[in-house]
N, C-alpha and C positions, 0 to 999 in steps of 0.2 A: 406532217410532211410539208413544211414551209421551206422553200428554196430562195436564197438571196445571193446575188452577185454584185460586188461593188468594186469600182476602180477609182483610186485617188491619184491625182497627178499634180505635183508641185510645179506651179508656174514660176514662182519666186519664193524667197524666204518668207514672204508675208501672205501669199495668195495660193490657195489650193482649189482646184475644181474636181468634181466627182460626177460619175454616172453610175446608175444602179438599175437592177431589175429584180423583182420579187414575184413569186408565184406560189399560190396555195389553192388546191382544188379538192380538198376533202369535204365530205358532208359536214354540216354543223355538228358540234361535239355532243350536245344533249338533245333529246327528243323535244321538238318544238310543240308547245301546247296549242291545240286547236288546228293542227295541220295533219291531215290523214296520211300523207306521205312525207317522210323526213326531207326537208329541202336540200337539194344539192347546192353547193356553194363554190364560187371561184373568184378569187381576188388576184388581179395582176396589176402591179405598179411599176412604172419606169419613169425616169426623168433625170434631172441634172441638179447638182448642188454646188455651192460656192462658199468657201470660208476665207475671210479676210482678217488677219491678225492686226489689231489696232494698238496693242500694248504688249511689250515683251521685255520683262526684266528678269533678273535671276530668281526672284521669289514669286512673281505674279505675272499672269498672262491673261489678256482679254481678246476675244475674237467676235466677229459677226458671222453667223452661219445661217444660210437660207437654202431652200430647195423649191423647185417647181416640178410637178409630177402629173402624169396621167394615171388615174386609178380606174381600172376597168372592173366593174362589179357585176357579177352574174349570180342570180338566185333563182332556184327552180330548174326545171328541165333535167338534164343529165350530163355529167362530165366524164363518165367512165369510157374506157376504150371501146369504140364502135357501139356506143350505147344508143338505143332508140326509145327508151322509156321516158316517162315524165315524172316530175315531182312538184310539190307545192313550192311557191316562193314565199318570202317573209314579208312582202310589201303589199300584196293583195290576196284575195281568197281564191284565185284561179290556179290552174295547173300550167299556165303559160309562163315561160321564163321571163325574168326581168334582166335586161342586159344594158347597162348604162356606162358610158365613159365620162369621167369627171375630172376637171382640172382642179387639183388640190395643191397645197404647199405648206411650208413652215418657215418660221424665222425665229432665231434664238440668239442669246448673248452669253455664250459660255465664258466663265471666268475660272481660272485654276490657280490655286495657291499652293506652292511647294513649301508646306509647313515645316517639315524637317525630314531630311533624308532618312528613310525611303518612303515618306508619306506624302500623297498629293490629295488635296481637297478641292472639289469643283462645285460650282453653283451656276445654274443656267435658267433664267426666265425664258419661256418658250410659248409661242403662239402657233397653233396649227389650224389650218383652214380646210374643213371637211364638209361635204354636203349634208344638209339637214333632212333630206327626203330622197327617196328613190321610187321608181315605178315605171309603168308603161301606160298605154292608152286605156287599159282596163282598170287602172287605179294605182295609187301610190301610198307609201307608208313612211313613218318616221325613220330618220337615221341620225347620225352622230351630231353634226353641226360643229361650228367653230368653238375652240377651247383654248383657254389660257391656263398655264400651269408653271410650276417651279420644279426644276430638277436639282437634286443634290447627289454627290457621289464621292467616294473615297477609294483610292488605290494604294496598295501597300506591297512593297517589293522586298520580301524577307531575304532572298538570296538572288544571285546573279541571273539565273534562268527563269525564275518564277515570279509572277506578279498576281496578287489577288485583287479583286475589285467588287464593289457593291454600289448600287444606286437606287434612288427612288424618285418618281415623278408624281407630284401632287396636283391634280387638276382642280381648277376653281370654277370652270364654266365660261360662258353661259351654256355651252353645249355639253355633251356627255361623251364618254369613251368606252362604254360597255352596254350590252343588253343581255338580259336573262333569257331563259328558255320560254318564258311567257311573253317575250318581246317587249318587256318593260325596260326602259333605259335608265341608267344611273352613272355615277362617277366612281371609279376605282383607282386607288393608288397603284402605280406600276412599280414593282420591285424586281431587281435583277442582281444576281450575285454569281461570281464565277472565278476562274483561275486561268491564267495565261502562262503557257510554257514555251520558251524559245528553244527550238531544236538547234538552230544555228543562226547566224546573223540574217539569213534570208527567209527562214521559215519559222513560223510560230503557230501554236494551236491554242484555241480557247474552248473551254467547256463551261456551261453556265446553266442556271435555273432562272426562270422568269415567268411572270403571268402576262407579259406583253406578247401580242400576237403578230402585229404588222412588222414588215422588214424594211420599209422605207422610212426616211426621216419624218414624213407627215403621219404615217400610220403606226409608227413605233409606240405611240402613246395609247394604243387601243388594247384592251384586255381581251382574253380569249372569248370569242363570241359564244353565247348561250350558256356559259358557265365560267366563273372566275376561278380557274385552277392553274396550277403550276405546270409549265412546260420545261423540257430539257432541250438543250441545243449545243451545237458545236460549230466552230469556225476554223478555217485554214487561212492564214495570212501570209502572203508571199510578197517580199520586197526585193524586186530584181536588181535594184541599184545598190544594195548593200554589198560590202565586201564579203567574199566567201570565207568559210572556216580555214584556218591555217592547215598546212599539210600535216598528215599524221606522221608521228615518228615510227616508221615501219619497222616491225620486228622480224625475227627469224621465221615466223609462221606465214609470212606473206607469200601468196601465189596468185598472180593475176592473169597469167598467160592463157589458162584454160577457161572457156566459157562454162559456167556452172548452172545455167538455167535448168529448171525442172519443167515437166509437162503438166501433170496434175498436182504436183507438190512443188511449191516455189522454193528457190534458193535465195538467201539474203544478199547475194551479190547484186548491186545496183549499178546503173549507168553513171559514169563520171559527169561532172558539171559540163554542160554545153554539148554533150554527145547524145545520140539517139540510138534506139534499138527497135527493130520491127521483127515480128514473127507471124507466120501464117501456117495454119494446119488445114489439111483436107482429108476426109475419111471416105471410105468406099461407099457408104450409105448416102453420101452427098452433104453431110454436115461439114461446116467450115468455121474457122475462128481466126480473127486477126487482132493483133495488139501492137500498139506503139508506145514506147516509154521514152521519156525526155528527162535528162538529168538537169535539175535546176539548182542543186547545191550538192556538196559532198555527201550529205546525209539524207537527201530527199529526191524522189522521182515522181513526176506526174505520169499517168497512163490513160489511154483511151482504147477501148476494145469494141469489137463488133462480132456478131456470130449469127448463124442460122443453124438450128438443130432440127434434123429431119426424122428424129425418132422420139418416142416417149419413154418414160420410165415404165417399169413393169406395173401391171394392174394392181399388184399387192402393195405398191408404194403408197405412203400417206400423201404424197404430192403428185399422184397420178393425174395428169392433165390439169394440174393446178399451177405449175411453174411456167410453162410456155405453150405456144401454139406452133405446130409444125410449119416451117417456112417463114415464121415471123422473124423479122430483123430486130435483133436486140443490140442496143448501144449502151455502153457503160463507161463511166469515168471514175478514176481513183487515184490514190497516191500511196507511196511506200516511204516510211521513215525508218532510219537505222538508229538504234539506241546504243548498242554495244558492237564492238568490232574487234576481231582477232588482229587486224592490221595495227591497231593502236594498243595492243597488249591485253585486251579483254579475253576471258576464257572462251567465248564463242561470239559469233556474229548474230545479232538478234535485233528484230524490229517488228513493225506492224504495218499492215496494209488495210485500207478501207476503200470500198468502191460502192457506187450507187447507180441504179438504172431501173428500167421498167420492163416488165414482161406480162402479157395478157392484161395490160392496163394497171397492174399493181406495181407499186414501188418496192424494189428489193434492195436491201442494204446488206453488204457482205464485209466481214472482217476476219482477219487471221493474224496470229502471232507467228512470225517467220524466224525459226531458229536453225542456224547452220553451224556445223562443226567440222573442221578439217581433221579427219582421223589420221590420214597420211597425206603426202604430197599428191597421191593419185586417187584418194578415196574421200568423199565428202558425205556427211549424213545430214538430212533435213528432217526436223520434227515440227509440224505446224498444226496447232489447234485452230479450228475454223468454225464460224458461226454465221448464219444468214437470218435476217429478220424480214418479215412481210406479214400482211394481213392474211395470207394464205398458208403460212407455216413458218417454223423456225428451225430448219435442219442444222445439225452440227456434226462434226467429225474430227478425228485426228489424222492428219496426213503424215506419212513416213516414206522417205525415199533415199536412195543412194545414187551417187554419181561416181562410177569407177572407171578410171582411165586404164583400159587394158593394155594398150600400146599407144604411143604418141599418134594422135589423129583418130583414135577409135575409143569410144566410151560405151559402157553398158549402164542403163538407168532403169532399175526396178522401183515401182512406186505403188503405194496402197493408201486408200482413204478409208479409215475404219469408222463406221457410223456410231454416233453416241445417241442421237435422238432424231426421229422423223426423216432421216436420210437413209442411204443404202451404201453398204461397203462396196468398194470397187478396186480394180487394180490396173496398172499400165506397165508394159515392158517395152523398152526402146533401145535401139542401137544408134549411137551418134557418130557421125563422120564429121571431121573438121578439116575440110580441104585447105582452108586458110585460117589464120589466127582469129579473124573477126567474124567468120561465118560458119554455121553448122547445118547439117541435114540429119533429121531423125527419121528412122523407119520404125514404126511402132504398131503395137496391137493393144487394145484396151476394151474394157466394158464400162468405163466411165461415160456418163451421158455426154459430157463436153468438157473442155478445158477452161471455159470461161466461168470463173467464180462459183456460182451456185451449182453449175453442172458438175463440178468436182465432187459434190456431196451426194450425187445420185448415180444410179446404175442404169445403163441402157438395157433394152430387152435382148440385145444380141452383142456378141463380140465383133469388133470392127478392126480394120487395118487402115493405116494412114501414113501420111508424110508431113513432117513439120520442119519448116525452114526458118532460121533466124540469122540476123546480121546486125552488126553495130557499125555506126559511122559518125 
């Protein structure tokens, strides 16, 4: 669970500045030899970067790229939510945590050759400046140190929306970029390979495999601490200044006047570019849920949600008291991408949504495939496979729901989430009133734990009644 955020801003055709933040707080991957309690570990990096292009021809480009960063390193102690326990650190033999802030940086000379369309070849000498020791008043130990290396990479774009890429960084010293679980330091080649998919001109996704661990320019050359193993990762890239997708050639199946939101089973209707949607639900037991969606392109929405759940799942549940604490505020962020659309002539509207957040100190990742089909102008069907990942469990289910417009301004919405593993089946029944075209009010009853992501996969101990209000603007 390494998190990275990066913003690039073009100052001119030749100059780009960047700011970034990275966070990793999981314990070290492999058991550390000679330490009675596995060391807790937290790395936080943030800083600024600058790239200046010095040569730009049709076939060849050269830039100077540098960064200056603060690298906060914590080893030992405890990083869990409300944790009071201690653990060994990797720099001395005590149970006292080591927490140091270090000024680090990098400088490189990336060169790219556009060998032949669609192939790009890159070569980049790089120097990274990292501390060679860490510690506290009770003692210090060895760390990475400054390292020079050479990076090489290839990018290949076989079709319009897809690009594949691969790279390797070869460190030469004098410092190191890896340590084993016996705390011996060495040098490891950093390999990365992946694929980039452009959903539309504004949004693209990357999936990749790498043995590199750090997320900042200076720490990106470090291999996974305690064991040189492969990690998997993903990136969302948003370019707000790009032109949006052209308008769909709308067909006879189009119907946009009726809001088709579900409660515990989502509909694939997303917010148009530049518009917003908010919804808030409250239940008789005191649980509540808030979500805001923002349309950033014709095919993609960002969302942020918050909730408090004042009930637990049943004691028979595999996730009883493992998912949340009562009255704990949970905040999640996510995004929805549309891959197929009835508006542009596809058989159904289909996409996927991924969100991430924490509960009880654990990271919970949630994903679902959203599939919506307009059976008639007044009746829509939603079928959504769902899956959540966490160190506490991986519940999954299939959500099924209908949205039936009984008369103009009144809809009936029955939904069910059928458990596949580790979760619990549940149901929701709602009546929807639409006083105006952009706003709805739901009166509902449910035994779903909550309508926020993982809560859809679990069942509450009691049936509850509530109200859900949504509006677009």
